[in-house]
C-alpha positions as CSV (number, residue, x, y, z in Angstrom):
1,M,17.2,6.4,0.8
2,K,14.9,6.2,3.7
3,S,12.5,3.4,4.3
4,F,9.8,3.3,7.0
5,D,9.5,-0.4,8.0
6,L,8.0,-1.9,11.1
7,N,8.6,-5.1,13.0
8,A,5.4,-6.3,11.4
9,F,6.2,-9.8,10.3
10,D,8.3,-11.1,13.2
11,V,5.3,-13.1,14.5
12,C,4.8,-14.7,11.0
13,G,8.2,-16.5,11.5
14,A,9.0,-16.4,7.8
15,D,12.0,-14.9,6.0
16,I,10.2,-11.8,4.5
17,S,11.8,-8.7,3.1
18,F,9.7,-5.6,3.0
19,A,9.8,-1.8,3.3
20,F,7.7,1.3,3.0
21,F,9.7,3.9,1.1
22,G,9.3,7.6,1.0
23,R,10.2,10.2,-1.6
24,Q,13.9,10.6,-0.8
25,G,16.9,8.8,-2.3
26,G,16.1,8.7,-6.0
27,V,17.2,10.5,-9.2
28,S,13.9,12.0,-10.5
29,E,13.6,15.8,-10.7
30,G,11.1,18.6,-10.3
31,V,7.7,17.7,-9.0
32,Y,8.8,14.0,-9.1
33,A,11.9,14.5,-7.0
34,T,13.4,12.2,-6.1
35,L,12.3,8.6,-5.6
36,N,9.3,8.6,-7.9
37,C,8.5,5.0,-8.7
38,D,5.4,5.3,-10.9
39,P,6.2,4.5,-14.6
40,R,2.7,5.7,-15.6
41,Q,3.5,9.3,-15.0
42,D,5.2,11.9,-17.2
43,D,8.6,11.4,-15.5
44,T,11.8,10.5,-17.3
45,A,11.6,6.7,-17.9
46,A,15.3,6.2,-17.1
47,H,14.9,8.0,-13.8
48,V,11.9,5.8,-12.8
49,A,13.8,2.7,-13.8
50,E,16.7,3.7,-11.6
51,N,14.4,4.4,-8.7
52,L,12.7,1.1,-9.0
53,K,16.1,-0.6,-9.2
54,R,17.3,1.1,-6.0
55,V,14.1,0.1,-4.1
56,C,14.3,-3.5,-5.2
57,H,18.0,-3.7,-4.3
58,A,17.4,-2.2,-0.9
59,V,15.2,-5.2,0.1
60,G,17.5,-7.7,-1.5
61,G,15.4,-8.1,-4.7
62,D,15.8,-7.8,-8.4
63,E,14.1,-5.1,-10.4
64,N,13.4,-7.6,-13.1
65,H,11.3,-9.5,-10.7
66,L,9.2,-6.5,-9.6
67,A,5.4,-6.6,-10.1
68,L,3.4,-3.4,-10.2
69,L,-0.3,-2.8,-10.8
70,N,-2.2,-0.2,-12.8
71,Q,-4.2,0.7,-9.6
72,V,-7.8,1.7,-10.3
73,H,-9.2,2.1,-6.7
74,G,-11.0,-1.3,-7.2
75,T,-11.2,-4.5,-5.3
76,D,-9.5,-7.1,-7.5
77,C,-6.7,-9.2,-6.1
78,I,-4.5,-11.3,-8.5
79,A,-2.0,-14.1,-8.0
80,V,1.5,-13.4,-9.3
81,N,4.4,-15.6,-10.5
82,A,7.6,-15.0,-12.4
83,T,5.9,-15.6,-15.8
84,D,3.4,-12.8,-15.2
85,I,6.3,-10.3,-14.7
86,A,8.3,-11.5,-17.7
87,G,5.6,-10.3,-20.1
88,A,4.8,-7.0,-18.3
89,T,5.3,-3.5,-19.6
90,N,7.2,-1.3,-17.1
91,G,6.5,-4.0,-14.5
92,I,2.7,-3.4,-14.6
93,I,1.0,-6.7,-14.8
94,A,-2.7,-5.9,-14.6
95,D,-5.4,-3.5,-13.7
96,A,-6.0,-4.3,-10.1
97,D,-5.4,-3.1,-6.6
98,A,-4.0,-6.1,-4.7
99,M,-1.8,-9.1,-5.5
100,L,-0.3,-12.1,-3.7
101,T,2.5,-14.6,-4.4
102,R,4.0,-17.7,-2.9
103,H,7.1,-17.5,-5.1
104,A,10.4,-16.5,-3.5
105,G,12.1,-13.5,-5.2
106,V,8.9,-12.0,-6.6
107,V,8.8,-8.4,-5.4
108,L,5.2,-7.1,-5.0
109,G,5.0,-3.3,-5.1
110,I,2.2,-0.9,-4.3
111,L,2.3,2.8,-5.3
112,T,0.8,5.5,-3.1
113,A,0.6,9.2,-2.5
114,D,-1.8,9.4,0.5
115,C,-3.7,6.1,0.2
116,A,-2.7,3.3,2.6
117,P,-0.3,0.6,1.4
118,V,-1.1,-2.7,3.1
119,L,1.5,-5.5,3.2
120,L,0.5,-9.0,4.4
121,C,2.1,-12.3,5.1
122,G,0.8,-15.7,6.2
123,L,1.9,-19.3,6.4
124,R,0.4,-22.2,4.4
125,R,-1.3,-25.0,6.5
126,D,0.2,-27.8,4.5
127,D,3.9,-27.0,4.3
128,G,4.4,-23.9,6.5
129,R,5.7,-21.8,3.6
130,A,4.9,-18.1,3.3
131,V,2.5,-16.3,1.1
132,V,2.8,-12.6,0.8
133,A,0.4,-10.0,-0.4
134,A,0.2,-6.2,-1.1
135,A,-2.9,-4.0,-1.4
136,H,-3.6,-0.4,-2.3
137,A,-6.2,0.8,0.2
138,G,-7.5,4.2,-0.6
139,W,-10.9,5.0,0.9
140,R,-12.8,3.6,-2.2
141,G,-10.9,0.3,-2.2
142,A,-11.0,-0.1,1.6
143,Y,-14.7,0.7,1.6
144,G,-15.4,-1.5,-1.4
145,G,-13.6,-4.6,-0.1
146,V,-10.1,-4.9,-1.5
147,L,-8.7,-6.1,1.8
148,G,-11.4,-8.7,2.1
149,A,-10.7,-9.9,-1.4
150,T,-7.0,-10.1,-0.6
151,L,-7.6,-12.1,2.6
152,Q,-9.9,-14.4,0.7
153,Q,-7.2,-15.1,-1.9
154,M,-4.7,-15.8,0.8
155,R,-7.1,-18.3,2.4
156,Q,-7.7,-19.9,-1.0
157,A,-3.9,-20.2,-1.4
158,G,-3.9,-22.4,1.7
159,V,-2.9,-19.8,4.3
160,D,-3.8,-20.5,7.9
161,P,-5.8,-17.3,8.9
162,D,-4.3,-17.4,12.4
163,T,-0.8,-16.7,10.9
164,I,-1.7,-13.7,8.9
165,C,0.1,-10.4,9.8
166,A,-0.6,-7.1,8.2
167,A,1.3,-3.8,8.1
168,I,-0.3,-0.5,7.2
169,G,2.3,1.9,5.9
170,P,2.6,5.7,5.8
171,C,-0.6,7.4,4.5
172,I,-2.7,10.5,5.1
173,Q,-3.6,10.7,8.8
174,Q,-6.8,11.9,10.2
175,R,-6.0,15.6,11.0
176,S,-4.9,16.0,7.3
177,Y,-7.9,14.3,5.8
178,E,-10.8,16.7,5.7
179,V,-14.0,15.4,4.1
180,D,-17.6,16.6,3.7
181,A,-20.9,15.4,5.1
182,T,-21.7,13.4,1.9
183,F,-18.5,11.5,2.3
184,K,-19.3,10.7,5.9
185,K,-22.8,9.6,5.0
186,T,-21.4,7.0,2.6
187,F,-19.6,5.3,5.5
188,M,-22.5,5.7,7.9
189,T,-24.7,3.9,5.4
190,Q,-22.3,1.0,5.5
191,A,-22.3,0.7,9.4
192,A,-23.3,3.0,12.2
193,G,-20.1,2.1,14.0
194,N,-18.1,3.9,11.4
195,E,-18.9,7.1,13.3
196,R,-15.8,6.5,15.3
197,F,-13.6,7.2,12.3
198,F,-14.8,10.8,11.9
199,E,-14.0,13.9,14.0
200,K,-15.9,17.2,13.5
201,T,-13.7,20.1,12.3
202,I,-14.0,23.4,14.2
203,H,-13.3,25.7,11.3
204,T,-15.6,24.4,8.5
205,E,-19.4,23.8,8.7
206,N,-20.4,20.2,7.9
207,A,-16.8,19.0,7.5
208,F,-15.0,16.2,9.3
209,Y,-11.6,14.6,9.6
210,F,-11.6,11.0,8.4
211,D,-9.2,8.4,9.9
212,L,-8.3,6.3,7.0
213,P,-5.6,4.1,8.7
214,A,-7.9,3.4,11.6
215,Y,-10.6,2.4,9.2
216,V,-8.2,0.1,7.3
217,E,-7.1,-1.5,10.6
218,A,-10.7,-2.1,11.7
219,V,-11.5,-3.8,8.4
220,L,-8.5,-6.1,8.8
221,R,-9.4,-6.9,12.4
222,D,-13.0,-7.4,11.6
223,A,-11.9,-9.9,9.0
224,G,-10.0,-11.9,11.6
225,V,-6.5,-10.5,11.3
226,R,-5.1,-10.5,14.8
227,H,-1.7,-9.1,14.1
228,V,-2.0,-5.6,12.6
229,Y,0.7,-2.9,12.7
230,R,0.2,0.6,11.7
231,S,2.6,3.5,10.8
232,E,1.7,6.9,12.1
233,Q,3.7,8.7,9.4
234,D,1.5,11.4,7.7
235,T,2.1,11.7,4.0
236,Y,0.4,15.1,3.8
237,A,2.1,16.7,6.8
238,L,5.5,15.3,5.9
239,A,5.7,16.6,2.3
240,D,9.5,16.5,2.3
241,D,9.5,12.8,3.2
242,F,6.5,11.6,1.1
243,F,4.6,12.2,-2.1
244,S,1.1,13.5,-1.3
245,H,-1.6,14.0,-3.9
246,R,-3.6,16.1,-1.6
247,Y,-0.7,18.3,-0.6
248,A,0.2,18.8,-4.3
249,T,-3.4,19.7,-5.0
250,H,-3.6,22.3,-2.2
251,F,-0.2,23.9,-2.9
252,G,0.4,23.2,-6.6
253,D,-1.2,21.8,-9.7
254,G,-1.9,18.3,-8.3
255,I,1.0,16.7,-10.1
256,T,3.3,14.6,-7.9
257,G,5.1,11.3,-7.8
258,R,4.3,8.0,-6.0
259,Q,6.3,6.2,-3.4
260,L,6.6,2.4,-3.4
261,S,5.9,-0.1,-0.7
262,V,7.3,-3.6,-1.4
263,I,7.3,-7.1,0.1
264,M,8.9,-10.3,-1.1
265,I,9.7,-13.8,0.2
266,S,13.5,-13.9,0.5
267,T,15.5,-16.3,-1.7
268,K,18.2,-16.7,1.0
C-alpha cells in the first residue's frame, strides 16, 4: 500500500499521524480496484471495510474510530468526537465537506478522486494541544469557502493561527484540468487576481487549464496560513496510482473509486 505523505506538520510540533493514500494496496476489484475507500458506492461492502481497516492501521489508528463525511461540495465544517463516530453508518457522520477534532485517536478521512484533500493541524493557545482538521476542496468547495469555514472552526476551538499548518494532497493538476470560458468567468468575478490560475490551451478555442491546487494554496495563504505544503502528484495523469473521476469519464463510464486521506492525533 502506497501513501503520499509530506513533511507537512513538522513545524506544528505535535504528534500527528497522517497520509494521503492512492488506489493501490486494497482488495476491491474491477473499476474499484484496489484500495477503494468509499462506502457509498456500489462496491462490495466487505472489500471497502477491509480497505478502510488497512488505511487506518497504516497510520496507527483504529477503523472503529474513523470519521467519514457524505461530501456534497459544500462549505460546512463540523466538530467530531468519539460519540459521533459510534452512531455512524459506514463511518459517515454527516453531510459536510470538512471536519475537525481535538480528540486523540479519532481518524478524520476525506475521500477524493481529483478534488484536493486538505489536512490541517494547529496548537491551542491555552494548553498547546493539537487540533486537526480535514477538508474536501473541489473547485466548488474551495471557491465557496470550505477552507475559510474550517480555519474559522479551528480558531473557535482555541487554535493559535500562527501554528496552523496545511497540506494539500494529490489532486488533478493544471495540465489535466481543462475548463471552459464560463468556468473561468466565475473565478474572475470573484477576484481579478484569479487570472493567474488559468492558462490558455492551444488546441481548443475558449478553453483554459485551471490550477486547482495553486488556487487552494492561495486561499489558505490569503487566510493567514503561513505553512502550506502541496503535493504535485496528478490524479488524472497517474491513473494507475490514483482514482480519477475525470479520467474514468474520458476513458470509461465515469464509475471509479475514491482514495482516502487521513489525519489523527496520535494516542502514543
